[in-house]
PDB file of N, CA, C and O in Angstrom:
ATOM      1  N   MET A   1      18.749  16.883  27.278  1.00  0.00           N
ATOM      2  CA  MET A   1      17.272  16.147  27.917  1.00  0.00           C
ATOM      3  C   MET A   1      16.388  16.327  26.784  1.00  0.00           C
ATOM      4  O   MET A   1      15.451  15.548  26.608  1.00  0.00           O
ATOM      5  N   ALA A   2      16.592  17.195  26.083  1.00  0.00           N
ATOM      6  CA  ALA A   2      15.157  17.582  24.794  1.00  0.00           C
ATOM      7  C   ALA A   2      15.763  16.433  23.539  1.00  0.00           C
ATOM      8  O   ALA A   2      14.871  15.943  22.847  1.00  0.00           O
ATOM      9  N   GLU A   3      17.278  15.972  23.209  1.00  0.00           N
ATOM     10  CA  GLU A   3      17.438  15.104  22.401  1.00  0.00           C
ATOM     11  C   GLU A   3      17.008  13.904  22.842  1.00  0.00           C
ATOM     12  O   GLU A   3      16.671  13.064  22.007  1.00  0.00           O
ATOM     13  N   PHE A   4      16.950  13.639  24.110  1.00  0.00           N
ATOM     14  CA  PHE A   4      16.475  12.230  24.938  1.00  0.00           C
ATOM     15  C   PHE A   4      14.790  11.989  24.346  1.00  0.00           C
ATOM     16  O   PHE A   4      14.220  11.162  23.634  1.00  0.00           O
ATOM     17  N   ALA A   5      14.415  13.218  25.094  1.00  0.00           N
ATOM     18  CA  ALA A   5      13.246  13.081  24.687  1.00  0.00           C
ATOM     19  C   ALA A   5      12.655  12.683  22.950  1.00  0.00           C
ATOM     20  O   ALA A   5      11.899  11.734  22.743  1.00  0.00           O
ATOM     21  N   ARG A   6      13.072  13.429  22.047  1.00  0.00           N
ATOM     22  CA  ARG A   6      12.887  13.727  20.830  1.00  0.00           C
ATOM     23  C   ARG A   6      13.206  12.098  20.693  1.00  0.00           C
ATOM     24  O   ARG A   6      12.289  11.538  20.092  1.00  0.00           O
ATOM     25  N   GLU A   7      14.213  11.249  21.074  1.00  0.00           N
ATOM     26  CA  GLU A   7      14.557   9.773  20.791  1.00  0.00           C
ATOM     27  C   GLU A   7      13.205   9.207  21.393  1.00  0.00           C
ATOM     28  O   GLU A   7      12.336   8.745  20.653  1.00  0.00           O
ATOM     29  N   ILE A   8      13.101   9.251  22.449  1.00  0.00           N
ATOM     30  CA  ILE A   8      11.887   8.345  23.279  1.00  0.00           C
ATOM     31  C   ILE A   8      10.718   8.362  21.946  1.00  0.00           C
ATOM     32  O   ILE A   8      10.163   7.376  21.461  1.00  0.00           O
ATOM     33  N   SER A   9      10.523  10.068  21.470  1.00  0.00           N
ATOM     34  CA  SER A   9       9.274   9.945  20.902  1.00  0.00           C
ATOM     35  C   SER A   9       9.169   9.214  19.527  1.00  0.00           C
ATOM     36  O   SER A   9       8.111   8.764  19.090  1.00  0.00           O
ATOM     37  N   ARG A  10      10.309   9.146  18.925  1.00  0.00           N
ATOM     38  CA  ARG A  10      10.539   8.355  17.712  1.00  0.00           C
ATOM     39  C   ARG A  10      10.171   6.786  17.490  1.00  0.00           C
ATOM     40  O   ARG A  10       9.559   6.188  16.606  1.00  0.00           O
ATOM     41  N   LEU A  11      10.914   6.333  18.869  1.00  0.00           N
ATOM     42  CA  LEU A  11      11.254   5.354  18.967  1.00  0.00           C
ATOM     43  C   LEU A  11       9.542   4.638  19.690  1.00  0.00           C
ATOM     44  O   LEU A  11       9.324   3.440  19.505  1.00  0.00           O
ATOM     45  N   GLU A  12       8.452   5.527  20.486  1.00  0.00           N
ATOM     46  CA  GLU A  12       6.961   5.075  20.746  1.00  0.00           C
ATOM     47  C   GLU A  12       6.432   5.324  19.170  1.00  0.00           C
ATOM     48  O   GLU A  12       5.728   4.370  18.839  1.00  0.00           O
ATOM     49  N   GLY A  13       6.548   6.213  18.214  1.00  0.00           N
ATOM     50  CA  GLY A  13       6.141   6.033  16.918  1.00  0.00           C
ATOM     51  C   GLY A  13       6.323   4.611  16.491  1.00  0.00           C
ATOM     52  O   GLY A  13       5.297   3.939  16.387  1.00  0.00           O
ATOM     53  N   LYS A  14       7.136   4.216  16.305  1.00  0.00           N
ATOM     54  CA  LYS A  14       7.821   3.267  15.623  1.00  0.00           C
ATOM     55  C   LYS A  14       7.518   1.832  16.439  1.00  0.00           C
ATOM     56  O   LYS A  14       7.571   0.791  15.784  1.00  0.00           O
ATOM     57  N   GLU A  15       7.266   1.789  17.572  1.00  0.00           N
ATOM     58  CA  GLU A  15       6.668   0.943  18.572  1.00  0.00           C
ATOM     59  C   GLU A  15       5.262   0.776  17.989  1.00  0.00           C
ATOM     60  O   GLU A  15       4.859  -0.335  17.644  1.00  0.00           O
ATOM     61  N   ARG A  16       4.476   1.948  17.875  1.00  0.00           N
ATOM     62  CA  ARG A  16       3.084   2.003  17.418  1.00  0.00           C
ATOM     63  C   ARG A  16       2.939   1.233  16.066  1.00  0.00           C
ATOM     64  O   ARG A  16       1.968   0.538  15.767  1.00  0.00           O
ATOM     65  N   GLU A  17       4.031   1.452  15.300  1.00  0.00           N
ATOM     66  CA  GLU A  17       3.815   1.402  13.449  1.00  0.00           C
ATOM     67  C   GLU A  17       3.726  -0.091  13.703  1.00  0.00           C
ATOM     68  O   GLU A  17       2.771  -0.692  13.209  1.00  0.00           O
ATOM     69  N   THR A  18       4.754  -0.847  14.526  1.00  0.00           N
ATOM     70  CA  THR A  18       5.282  -2.254  14.488  1.00  0.00           C
ATOM     71  C   THR A  18       4.051  -2.928  15.047  1.00  0.00           C
ATOM     72  O   THR A  18       3.628  -4.050  14.769  1.00  0.00           O
ATOM     73  N   ARG A  19       3.680  -2.263  15.675  1.00  0.00           N
ATOM     74  CA  ARG A  19       1.961  -3.337  16.684  1.00  0.00           C
ATOM     75  C   ARG A  19       1.049  -3.044  15.460  1.00  0.00           C
ATOM     76  O   ARG A  19       0.300  -3.974  15.163  1.00  0.00           O
ATOM     77  N   GLU A  20       0.984  -2.092  14.810  1.00  0.00           N
ATOM     78  CA  GLU A  20      -0.201  -2.296  13.907  1.00  0.00           C
ATOM     79  C   GLU A  20       0.301  -3.202  12.932  1.00  0.00           C
ATOM     80  O   GLU A  20      -0.479  -4.101  12.621  1.00  0.00           O
ATOM     81  N   LYS A  21       1.259  -3.188  12.452  1.00  0.00           N
ATOM     82  CA  LYS A  21       2.182  -4.223  10.973  1.00  0.00           C
ATOM     83  C   LYS A  21       1.431  -5.375  11.599  1.00  0.00           C
ATOM     84  O   LYS A  21       0.502  -5.919  11.001  1.00  0.00           O
ATOM     85  N   VAL A  22       1.925  -5.839  13.088  1.00  0.00           N
ATOM     86  CA  VAL A  22       1.653  -7.593  13.481  1.00  0.00           C
ATOM     87  C   VAL A  22       0.547  -7.862  13.661  1.00  0.00           C
ATOM     88  O   VAL A  22       0.186  -9.038  13.616  1.00  0.00           O
ATOM     89  N   SER A  23      -0.319  -6.845  13.918  1.00  0.00           N
ATOM     90  CA  SER A  23      -1.933  -7.269  14.211  1.00  0.00           C
ATOM     91  C   SER A  23      -2.169  -7.445  12.989  1.00  0.00           C
ATOM     92  O   SER A  23      -2.926  -8.391  12.771  1.00  0.00           O
ATOM     93  N   THR A  24      -1.720  -6.759  11.896  1.00  0.00           N
ATOM     94  CA  THR A  24      -2.167  -6.972  10.929  1.00  0.00           C
ATOM     95  C   THR A  24      -1.913  -7.805   9.590  1.00  0.00           C
ATOM     96  O   THR A  24      -2.529  -8.094   8.564  1.00  0.00           O
ATOM     97  N   LEU A  25      -0.536  -8.052  10.226  1.00  0.00           N
ATOM     98  CA  LEU A  25       0.032  -9.815   9.611  1.00  0.00           C
ATOM     99  C   LEU A  25      -0.280 -10.954  10.458  1.00  0.00           C
ATOM    100  O   LEU A  25      -0.047 -12.089  10.043  1.00  0.00           O
ATOM    101  N   SER A  26      -0.749 -10.770  11.523  1.00  0.00           N
ATOM    102  CA  SER A  26      -0.922 -11.769  11.981  1.00  0.00           C
ATOM    103  C   SER A  26      -2.532 -12.316  11.584  1.00  0.00           C
ATOM    104  O   SER A  26      -3.063 -13.377  11.911  1.00  0.00           O
ATOM    105  N   ALA A  27      -3.036 -11.292  10.836  1.00  0.00           N
ATOM    106  CA  ALA A  27      -4.453 -12.303  10.843  1.00  0.00           C
ATOM    107  C   ALA A  27      -4.492 -13.119   9.580  1.00  0.00           C
ATOM    108  O   ALA A  27      -4.656 -12.589   8.481  1.00  0.00           O
ATOM    109  N   ALA A  28      -4.344 -14.373   9.741  1.00  0.00           N
ATOM    110  CA  ALA A  28      -4.369 -15.046   8.827  1.00  0.00           C
ATOM    111  C   ALA A  28      -5.835 -15.309   8.089  1.00  0.00           C
ATOM    112  O   ALA A  28      -6.866 -15.509   8.732  1.00  0.00           O
ATOM    113  N   PRO A  29      -5.771 -15.280   6.755  1.00  0.00           N
ATOM    114  CA  PRO A  29      -7.131 -15.540   6.060  1.00  0.00           C
ATOM    115  C   PRO A  29      -7.490 -16.770   6.314  1.00  0.00           C
ATOM    116  O   PRO A  29      -6.674 -17.678   6.475  1.00  0.00           O
ATOM    117  N   VAL A  30      -8.745 -16.910   6.372  1.00  0.00           N
ATOM    118  CA  VAL A  30      -9.771 -18.391   6.257  1.00  0.00           C
ATOM    119  C   VAL A  30      -9.782 -18.911   4.916  1.00  0.00           C
ATOM    120  O   VAL A  30      -9.941 -20.114   4.709  1.00  0.00           O
ATOM    121  N   ARG A  31      -9.609 -18.003   3.920  1.00  0.00           N
ATOM    122  CA  ARG A  31     -10.001 -18.716   2.477  1.00  0.00           C
ATOM    123  C   ARG A  31      -9.242 -17.590   1.860  1.00  0.00           C
ATOM    124  O   ARG A  31      -8.899 -16.538   2.399  1.00  0.00           O
ATOM    125  N   ALA A  32      -8.949 -18.171   0.099  1.00  0.00           N
ATOM    126  CA  ALA A  32      -8.049 -17.351  -0.414  1.00  0.00           C
ATOM    127  C   ALA A  32      -8.741 -16.342  -0.808  1.00  0.00           C
ATOM    128  O   ALA A  32      -7.925 -15.435  -0.973  1.00  0.00           O
ATOM    129  N   GLY A  33     -10.213 -15.818  -1.159  1.00  0.00           N
ATOM    130  CA  GLY A  33     -10.476 -14.720  -1.200  1.00  0.00           C
ATOM    131  C   GLY A  33     -10.522 -13.571  -0.162  1.00  0.00           C
ATOM    132  O   GLY A  33     -10.409 -12.375  -0.431  1.00  0.00           O
ATOM    133  N   SER A  34     -10.710 -14.133   1.109  1.00  0.00           N
ATOM    134  CA  SER A  34     -10.682 -13.182   2.131  1.00  0.00           C
ATOM    135  C   SER A  34      -9.535 -12.529   2.549  1.00  0.00           C
ATOM    136  O   SER A  34      -9.456 -11.577   3.326  1.00  0.00           O
ATOM    137  N   ALA A  35      -8.489 -13.230   1.859  1.00  0.00           N
ATOM    138  CA  ALA A  35      -7.153 -11.572   1.872  1.00  0.00           C
ATOM    139  C   ALA A  35      -7.414 -10.375   1.312  1.00  0.00           C
ATOM    140  O   ALA A  35      -7.192  -9.271   1.811  1.00  0.00           O
ATOM    141  N   ALA A  36      -8.019 -10.684  -0.023  1.00  0.00           N
ATOM    142  CA  ALA A  36      -8.211  -9.443  -0.755  1.00  0.00           C
ATOM    143  C   ALA A  36      -9.465  -8.354   0.117  1.00  0.00           C
ATOM    144  O   ALA A  36      -9.517  -7.124   0.105  1.00  0.00           O
ATOM    145  N   ALA A  37     -10.324  -9.287   0.781  1.00  0.00           N
ATOM    146  CA  ALA A  37     -11.554  -8.706   1.006  1.00  0.00           C
ATOM    147  C   ALA A  37     -10.990  -8.216   3.116  1.00  0.00           C
ATOM    148  O   ALA A  37     -11.706  -7.518   3.835  1.00  0.00           O
ATOM    149  N   ARG A  38      -9.930  -8.698   3.471  1.00  0.00           N
ATOM    150  CA  ARG A  38      -9.654  -8.242   4.595  1.00  0.00           C
ATOM    151  C   ARG A  38      -8.371  -6.895   4.152  1.00  0.00           C
ATOM    152  O   ARG A  38      -8.347  -5.912   4.893  1.00  0.00           O
ATOM    153  N   ILE A  39      -7.813  -6.927   3.477  1.00  0.00           N
ATOM    154  CA  ILE A  39      -7.081  -5.931   2.720  1.00  0.00           C
ATOM    155  C   ILE A  39      -8.281  -4.815   2.243  1.00  0.00           C
ATOM    156  O   ILE A  39      -7.774  -3.716   2.468  1.00  0.00           O
ATOM    157  N   ILE A  40      -9.364  -4.655   1.799  1.00  0.00           N
ATOM    158  CA  ILE A  40     -10.075  -3.849   1.275  1.00  0.00           C
ATOM    159  C   ILE A  40     -10.917  -3.343   2.545  1.00  0.00           C
ATOM    160  O   ILE A  40     -11.312  -2.178   2.582  1.00  0.00           O
ATOM    161  N   ARG A  41     -11.189  -4.276   3.619  1.00  0.00           N
ATOM    162  CA  ARG A  41     -11.938  -3.740   4.752  1.00  0.00           C
ATOM    163  C   ARG A  41     -10.931  -2.762   5.751  1.00  0.00           C
ATOM    164  O   ARG A  41     -11.328  -1.827   6.447  1.00  0.00           O
ATOM    165  N   GLU A  42      -9.600  -3.219   5.627  1.00  0.00           N
ATOM    166  CA  GLU A  42      -8.663  -2.498   6.822  1.00  0.00           C
ATOM    167  C   GLU A  42      -7.928  -1.352   6.044  1.00  0.00           C
ATOM    168  O   GLU A  42      -7.344  -0.504   6.719  1.00  0.00           O
ATOM    169  N   TRP A  43      -7.910  -1.259   4.662  1.00  0.00           N
ATOM    170  CA  TRP A  43      -7.252  -0.299   4.150  1.00  0.00           C
ATOM    171  C   TRP A  43      -7.076   1.182   4.910  1.00  0.00           C
ATOM    172  O   TRP A  43      -6.006   1.789   4.953  1.00  0.00           O
ATOM    173  N   GLY A  44      -7.996   1.524   5.344  1.00  0.00           N
ATOM    174  CA  GLY A  44      -7.917   2.943   5.669  1.00  0.00           C
ATOM    175  C   GLY A  44      -7.113   2.793   7.402  1.00  0.00           C
ATOM    176  O   GLY A  44      -6.583   3.875   7.652  1.00  0.00           O
ATOM    177  N   ARG A  45      -6.991   2.173   8.116  1.00  0.00           N
ATOM    178  CA  ARG A  45      -6.349   1.788   8.981  1.00  0.00           C
ATOM    179  C   ARG A  45      -5.079   1.532   8.839  1.00  0.00           C
ATOM    180  O   ARG A  45      -4.447   1.630   9.892  1.00  0.00           O
ATOM    181  N   TYR A  46      -4.227   1.118   7.535  1.00  0.00           N
ATOM    182  CA  TYR A  46      -2.886   0.881   7.454  1.00  0.00           C
ATOM    183  C   TYR A  46      -2.224   2.011   7.524  1.00  0.00           C
ATOM    184  O   TYR A  46      -2.630   3.142   7.255  1.00  0.00           O
ATOM    185  N   THR A  47      -0.854   1.562   8.017  1.00  0.00           N
ATOM    186  CA  THR A  47      -0.004   2.696   7.698  1.00  0.00           C
ATOM    187  C   THR A  47       0.353   2.745   6.222  1.00  0.00           C
ATOM    188  O   THR A  47      -0.050   1.909   5.413  1.00  0.00           O
ATOM    189  N   VAL A  48       1.198   3.860   5.897  1.00  0.00           N
ATOM    190  CA  VAL A  48       1.634   3.825   4.778  1.00  0.00           C
ATOM    191  C   VAL A  48       2.569   2.305   4.425  1.00  0.00           C
ATOM    192  O   VAL A  48       2.249   1.408   3.645  1.00  0.00           O
ATOM    193  N   ASP A  49       3.794   2.402   5.292  1.00  0.00           N
ATOM    194  CA  ASP A  49       4.251   1.188   5.074  1.00  0.00           C
ATOM    195  C   ASP A  49       4.054  -0.187   4.900  1.00  0.00           C
ATOM    196  O   ASP A  49       4.727  -1.026   4.299  1.00  0.00           O
ATOM    197  N   VAL A  50       2.619  -0.295   5.772  1.00  0.00           N
ATOM    198  CA  VAL A  50       1.837  -1.494   5.524  1.00  0.00           C
ATOM    199  C   VAL A  50       0.977  -1.688   4.240  1.00  0.00           C
ATOM    200  O   VAL A  50       0.690  -2.788   3.768  1.00  0.00           O
ATOM    201  N   LYS A  51       0.551  -0.316   3.664  1.00  0.00           N
ATOM    202  CA  LYS A  51       0.041  -0.157   2.454  1.00  0.00           C
ATOM    203  C   LYS A  51       1.097  -0.781   1.009  1.00  0.00           C
ATOM    204  O   LYS A  51       0.804  -1.537   0.083  1.00  0.00           O
ATOM    205  N   ARG A  52       2.248  -0.144   1.317  1.00  0.00           N
ATOM    206  CA  ARG A  52       3.388  -0.531   0.288  1.00  0.00           C
ATOM    207  C   ARG A  52       3.883  -1.710   0.236  1.00  0.00           C
ATOM    208  O   ARG A  52       4.320  -2.183  -0.813  1.00  0.00           O
ATOM    209  N   GLU A  53       3.878  -2.564   1.776  1.00  0.00           N
ATOM    210  CA  GLU A  53       4.140  -4.136   1.844  1.00  0.00           C
ATOM    211  C   GLU A  53       2.894  -4.923   0.989  1.00  0.00           C
ATOM    212  O   GLU A  53       3.066  -5.845   0.192  1.00  0.00           O
ATOM    213  N   GLU A  54       1.645  -4.332   1.359  1.00  0.00           N
ATOM    214  CA  GLU A  54       0.556  -5.154   0.482  1.00  0.00           C
ATOM    215  C   GLU A  54       0.303  -5.001  -0.874  1.00  0.00           C
ATOM    216  O   GLU A  54      -0.115  -5.906  -1.596  1.00  0.00           O
ATOM    217  N   ILE A  55       0.574  -3.754  -1.266  1.00  0.00           N
ATOM    218  CA  ILE A  55       1.005  -3.229  -2.697  1.00  0.00           C
ATOM    219  C   ILE A  55       1.960  -4.279  -3.698  1.00  0.00           C
ATOM    220  O   ILE A  55       1.717  -4.796  -4.789  1.00  0.00           O
ATOM    221  N   ALA A  56       3.346  -4.342  -2.647  1.00  0.00           N
ATOM    222  CA  ALA A  56       4.449  -4.920  -3.230  1.00  0.00           C
ATOM    223  C   ALA A  56       3.805  -6.641  -3.286  1.00  0.00           C
ATOM    224  O   ALA A  56       4.112  -7.393  -4.212  1.00  0.00           O
ATOM    225  N   LYS A  57       3.089  -6.976  -2.392  1.00  0.00           N
ATOM    226  CA  LYS A  57       2.846  -8.830  -2.616  1.00  0.00           C
ATOM    227  C   LYS A  57       1.525  -9.047  -3.066  1.00  0.00           C
ATOM    228  O   LYS A  57       0.955 -10.097  -2.767  1.00  0.00           O
ATOM    229  N   SER A  58       0.862  -8.013  -3.881  1.00  0.00           N
ATOM    230  CA  SER A  58      -0.218  -8.140  -4.697  1.00  0.00           C
ATOM    231  C   SER A  58       0.404  -7.884  -6.181  1.00  0.00           C
ATOM    232  O   SER A  58       0.073  -8.768  -6.972  1.00  0.00           O
ATOM    233  N   ILE A  59       1.051  -7.089  -6.608  1.00  0.00           N
ATOM    234  CA  ILE A  59       1.140  -6.278  -8.031  1.00  0.00           C
ATOM    235  C   ILE A  59       2.405  -6.987  -8.594  1.00  0.00           C
ATOM    236  O   ILE A  59       3.390  -6.961  -7.857  1.00  0.00           O
ATOM    237  N   GLU A  60       2.492  -7.460  -9.494  1.00  0.00           N
ATOM    238  CA  GLU A  60       3.804  -8.121 -10.533  1.00  0.00           C
ATOM    239  C   GLU A  60       4.314  -6.960 -10.941  1.00  0.00           C
ATOM    240  O   GLU A  60       5.491  -6.667 -10.731  1.00  0.00           O
ATOM    241  N   ALA A  61       3.187  -5.913 -11.783  1.00  0.00           N
ATOM    242  CA  ALA A  61       3.683  -5.071 -12.251  1.00  0.00           C
ATOM    243  C   ALA A  61       2.541  -4.069 -12.990  1.00  0.00           C
ATOM    244  O   ALA A  61       1.482  -4.610 -13.310  1.00  0.00           O
ATOM    245  N   VAL A  62       2.742  -2.382 -13.324  1.00  0.00           N
ATOM    246  CA  VAL A  62       2.045  -2.002 -13.743  1.00  0.00           C
ATOM    247  C   VAL A  62       2.444  -1.487 -15.314  1.00  0.00           C
ATOM    248  O   VAL A  62       3.528  -0.942 -15.521  1.00  0.00           O
ATOM    249  N   VAL A  63       1.846  -1.626 -15.971  1.00  0.00           N
ATOM    250  CA  VAL A  63       1.916  -1.507 -17.726  1.00  0.00           C
ATOM    251  C   VAL A  63       1.526  -0.374 -18.146  1.00  0.00           C
ATOM    252  O   VAL A  63       0.317  -0.470 -18.356  1.00  0.00           O
ATOM    253  N   ILE A  64       1.907   0.690 -18.394  1.00  0.00           N
ATOM    254  CA  ILE A  64       1.491   1.687 -19.303  1.00  0.00           C
ATOM    255  C   ILE A  64       1.440   1.635 -20.545  1.00  0.00           C
ATOM    256  O   ILE A  64       2.458   1.669 -21.236  1.00  0.00           O
ATOM    257  N   LYS A  65       0.161   1.538 -21.061  1.00  0.00           N
ATOM    258  CA  LYS A  65       0.325   1.505 -22.463  1.00  0.00           C
ATOM    259  C   LYS A  65       0.536   2.819 -23.422  1.00  0.00           C
ATOM    260  O   LYS A  65       0.144   3.922 -23.041  1.00  0.00           O
ATOM    261  N   PRO A  66       1.079   2.663 -24.491  1.00  0.00           N
ATOM    262  CA  PRO A  66       1.579   3.759 -25.478  1.00  0.00           C
ATOM    263  C   PRO A  66       0.567   4.442 -26.246  1.00  0.00           C
ATOM    264  O   PRO A  66      -0.164   3.791 -26.992  1.00  0.00           O
ATOM    265  N   VAL A  67       0.444   5.805 -26.123  1.00  0.00           N
ATOM    266  CA  VAL A  67      -0.097   6.430 -27.060  1.00  0.00           C
ATOM    267  C   VAL A  67       0.356   7.122 -28.124  1.00  0.00           C
ATOM    268  O   VAL A  67       1.575   7.075 -28.290  1.00  0.00           O
ATOM    269  N   GLY A  68      -0.274   7.747 -28.885  1.00  0.00           N
ATOM    270  CA  GLY A  68       0.648   8.494 -30.114  1.00  0.00           C
ATOM    271  C   GLY A  68       0.921   9.871 -29.997  1.00  0.00           C
ATOM    272  O   GLY A  68       0.227  10.571 -29.260  1.00  0.00           O
ATOM    273  N   LYS A  69       1.721  10.264 -30.551  1.00  0.00           N
ATOM    274  CA  LYS A  69       2.456  11.483 -30.179  1.00  0.00           C
ATOM    275  C   LYS A  69       1.414  12.671 -29.908  1.00  0.00           C
ATOM    276  O   LYS A  69       0.209  12.418 -29.900  1.00  0.00           O
ATOM    277  N   GLY A  70       1.901  13.993 -29.682  1.00  0.00           N
ATOM    278  CA  GLY A  70       1.024  15.022 -29.406  1.00  0.00           C
ATOM    279  C   GLY A  70       0.341  14.828 -28.232  1.00  0.00           C
ATOM    280  O   GLY A  70       0.355  13.978 -27.342  1.00  0.00           O
ATOM    281  N   GLY A  71      -0.260  15.839 -28.463  1.00  0.00           N
ATOM    282  CA  GLY A  71      -1.707  15.979 -26.975  1.00  0.00           C
ATOM    283  C   GLY A  71      -2.735  15.830 -27.450  1.00  0.00           C
ATOM    284  O   GLY A  71      -3.566  16.738 -27.490  1.00  0.00           O
ATOM    285  N   ALA A  72      -2.966  14.470 -28.001  1.00  0.00           N
ATOM    286  CA  ALA A  72      -4.456  13.914 -28.272  1.00  0.00           C
ATOM    287  C   ALA A  72      -4.971  13.732 -26.572  1.00  0.00           C
ATOM    288  O   ALA A  72      -6.135  14.128 -26.531  1.00  0.00           O
ATOM    289  N   GLN A  73      -4.657  13.419 -25.610  1.00  0.00           N
ATOM    290  CA  GLN A  73      -5.063  13.171 -24.589  1.00  0.00           C
ATOM    291  C   GLN A  73      -5.682  14.654 -24.035  1.00  0.00           C
ATOM    292  O   GLN A  73      -6.667  14.760 -23.305  1.00  0.00           O
ATOM    293  N   ASN A  74      -5.128  15.406 -24.392  1.00  0.00           N
ATOM    294  CA  ASN A  74      -6.028  16.823 -23.587  1.00  0.00           C
ATOM    295  C   ASN A  74      -5.425  16.802 -22.364  1.00  0.00           C
ATOM    296  O   ASN A  74      -6.096  17.363 -21.498  1.00  0.00           O
ATOM    297  N   GLY A  75      -4.215  16.269 -21.936  1.00  0.00           N
ATOM    298  CA  GLY A  75      -4.204  16.400 -20.671  1.00  0.00           C
ATOM    299  C   GLY A  75      -5.044  15.778 -19.488  1.00  0.00           C
ATOM    300  O   GLY A  75      -4.888  15.938 -18.278  1.00  0.00           O
ATOM    301  N   GLU A  76      -5.982  15.020 -20.173  1.00  0.00           N
ATOM    302  CA  GLU A  76      -6.659  13.946 -19.469  1.00  0.00           C
ATOM    303  C   GLU A  76      -6.505  12.439 -19.049  1.00  0.00           C
ATOM    304  O   GLU A  76      -6.446  11.699 -20.031  1.00  0.00           O
ATOM    305  N   PHE A  77      -6.433  11.864 -17.957  1.00  0.00           N
ATOM    306  CA  PHE A  77      -6.292  10.899 -17.369  1.00  0.00           C
ATOM    307  C   PHE A  77      -7.011   9.414 -18.079  1.00  0.00           C
ATOM    308  O   PHE A  77      -8.195   9.159 -17.860  1.00  0.00           O
ATOM    309  N   ARG A  78      -6.118   8.475 -18.959  1.00  0.00           N
ATOM    310  CA  ARG A  78      -6.991   7.452 -19.278  1.00  0.00           C
ATOM    311  C   ARG A  78      -6.943   6.091 -18.660  1.00  0.00           C
ATOM    312  O   ARG A  78      -6.155   5.253 -19.099  1.00  0.00           O
ATOM    313  N   ALA A  79      -7.608   5.875 -17.834  1.00  0.00           N
ATOM    314  CA  ALA A  79      -7.389   4.279 -17.084  1.00  0.00           C
ATOM    315  C   ALA A  79      -7.439   3.135 -18.090  1.00  0.00           C
ATOM    316  O   ALA A  79      -7.198   2.008 -17.656  1.00  0.00           O
ATOM    317  N   ASP A  80      -7.713   3.285 -19.332  1.00  0.00           N
ATOM    318  CA  ASP A  80      -8.030   2.158 -20.076  1.00  0.00           C
ATOM    319  C   ASP A  80      -6.406   2.138 -21.034  1.00  0.00           C
ATOM    320  O   ASP A  80      -6.154   1.333 -21.931  1.00  0.00           O
ATOM    321  N   LEU A  81      -5.703   2.971 -20.661  1.00  0.00           N
ATOM    322  CA  LEU A  81      -4.199   2.844 -20.921  1.00  0.00           C
ATOM    323  C   LEU A  81      -3.088   2.264 -19.779  1.00  0.00           C
ATOM    324  O   LEU A  81      -1.914   1.970 -20.005  1.00  0.00           O
ATOM    325  N   VAL A  82      -3.864   2.180 -18.382  1.00  0.00           N
ATOM    326  CA  VAL A  82      -2.927   1.499 -17.446  1.00  0.00           C
ATOM    327  C   VAL A  82      -3.488  -0.062 -17.469  1.00  0.00           C
ATOM    328  O   VAL A  82      -4.637  -0.378 -17.777  1.00  0.00           O
ATOM    329  N   GLU A  83      -2.545  -0.867 -17.122  1.00  0.00           N
ATOM    330  CA  GLU A  83      -3.105  -2.364 -16.899  1.00  0.00           C
ATOM    331  C   GLU A  83      -2.191  -2.917 -15.549  1.00  0.00           C
ATOM    332  O   GLU A  83      -0.975  -2.874 -15.362  1.00  0.00           O
ATOM    333  N   ILE A  84      -2.838  -3.230 -15.050  1.00  0.00           N
ATOM    334  CA  ILE A  84      -2.171  -3.756 -13.325  1.00  0.00           C
ATOM    335  C   ILE A  84      -1.903  -5.484 -14.033  1.00  0.00           C
ATOM    336  O   ILE A  84      -2.762  -6.069 -14.693  1.00  0.00           O
ATOM    337  N   VAL A  85      -0.938  -5.884 -13.798  1.00  0.00           N
ATOM    338  CA  VAL A  85      -0.627  -7.540 -13.534  1.00  0.00           C
ATOM    339  C   VAL A  85      -0.712  -7.972 -12.175  1.00  0.00           C
ATOM    340  O   VAL A  85      -0.017  -7.358 -11.367  1.00  0.00           O
ATOM    341  N   TRP A  86      -1.302  -8.745 -11.838  1.00  0.00           N
ATOM    342  CA  TRP A  86      -1.468  -9.216  -9.975  1.00  0.00           C
ATOM    343  C   TRP A  86      -0.631 -10.315 -10.308  1.00  0.00           C
ATOM    344  O   TRP A  86      -0.389 -10.888 -11.371  1.00  0.00           O
ATOM    345  N   LYS A  87      -0.297 -10.448  -9.286  1.00  0.00           N
ATOM    346  CA  LYS A  87       0.680 -11.927  -8.878  1.00  0.00           C
ATOM    347  C   LYS A  87      -0.321 -12.996  -8.806  1.00  0.00           C
ATOM    348  O   LYS A  87       0.024 -14.148  -8.542  1.00  0.00           O
TER     349      LYS A  87
END
């Protein structure tokens, strides 16, 4: 019985995720720029899986530019060395 209850709980969670995904995907953008605006507006409500899907649909590649040898960066993140190639 406990195993059955765990399975029901797991399936209910999957159902919630699927409903969220369907409601997000069914919102058709009105104009080309509105898809990005919609994603930005709704990002906080997305599940991790939906976020991954949106990123996969939007980004072609992430390029990390080379740096010199040694500890010249001093452990600091440099955003200028990261380039995003959009689809």
